C-alpha positions in Angstrom: -0.5 0.1 -0.3 1.6 3.7 -1.2 0.0 7.2 1.4 1.3 10.0 -0.7 2.1 12.5 1.6 1.4 16.3 0.9 3.9 19.3 2.8 2.3 22.5 1.9 4.4 26.0 1.7 2.4 26.8 4.6 2.8 23.7 7.0 0.2 21.2 6.5 0.6 17.8 5.9 -2.1 15.6 4.0 -1.6 11.8 3.4 -3.6 9.9 0.7 -4.1 6.2 0.8 -3.0 5.4 -2.6 -3.6 1.5 -2.9 -1.8 -1.5 -4.3 -0.2 0.9 -7.3 0.4 4.3 -8.6 1.8 6.2 -11.7 3.4 9.4 -12.1 2.4 12.2 -14.9 5.4 14.3 -15.2 4.7 17.7 -17.6 8.8 18.4 -18.2 8.9 14.2 -18.9 5.8 13.6 -20.6 3.3 16.6 -22.0 1.2 14.6 -23.8 0.3 12.4 -20.8 0.7 14.9 -19.1 -2.3 17.2 -21.1 -5.0 14.0 -20.8 -4.8 14.4 -17.4 -5.7 18.3 -17.4 -8.6 17.2 -20.1 -9.7 14.1 -18.0 -9.4 16.7 -15.0 -11.6 19.1 -17.2 -8.9 22.1 -16.4 -7.0 24.2 -18.2 -3.4 24.5 -17.4 -2.1 25.8 -14.2 1.9 27.0 -14.0 2.3 25.6 -11.1 1.3 22.3 -11.7 3.7 20.3 -12.9 1.5 16.6 -12.6 -0.1 14.4 -11.4 0.0 11.1 -9.3 -2.4 8.9 -10.7 -4.4 5.8 -9.0 -6.9 3.8 -8.8 -6.3 2.0 -12.0 -6.2 5.0 -13.6 -9.6 6.1 -12.3 -8.1 9.1 -10.1 -6.1 12.1 -10.0 -4.2 14.2 -7.8 -2.2 17.2 -9.2 1.4 18.7 -7.5 1.5 21.5 -7.4 5.5 24.0 -6.9 4.8 25.6 -4.1 4.5 21.6 -2.0 6.6 19.1 -1.0 5.6 14.9 -1.3 5.9 11.3 -1.2 4.8 8.9 -1.5 5.3 6.8 1.8 5.1 2.6 1.7 2.9 1.3 4.4 5.3 1.1 7.0 6.3 4.5 6.7 9.1 4.1 4.7 10.2 7.1 2.3 10.1 5.4 -1.6 9.6 8.0 -3.0 10.4 12.1 -3.5 8.4 14.0 -6.5 8.6 17.0 -5.1 10.1 19.2 -8.1 13.8 18.9 -8.8 14.2 23.1 -8.9 
């Protein structure tokens, strides 16, 4: 089981259960898939969004924003991956 931990620029921390698998869609690395995510969410391109996490067999999306830090956590509480935008 994976969890996405978000820490906002003002220190708010939240966790979202992702389940058994997830996909990370980067605007910089895969613009075509990124645009598909925007279309699925019915959003226009927001310069603050740099990617999406897709989970629930692709049926759910979470936008990743530049001013927040994101970590994929395992069920044991360890950090599995850091999805925070690298500057």
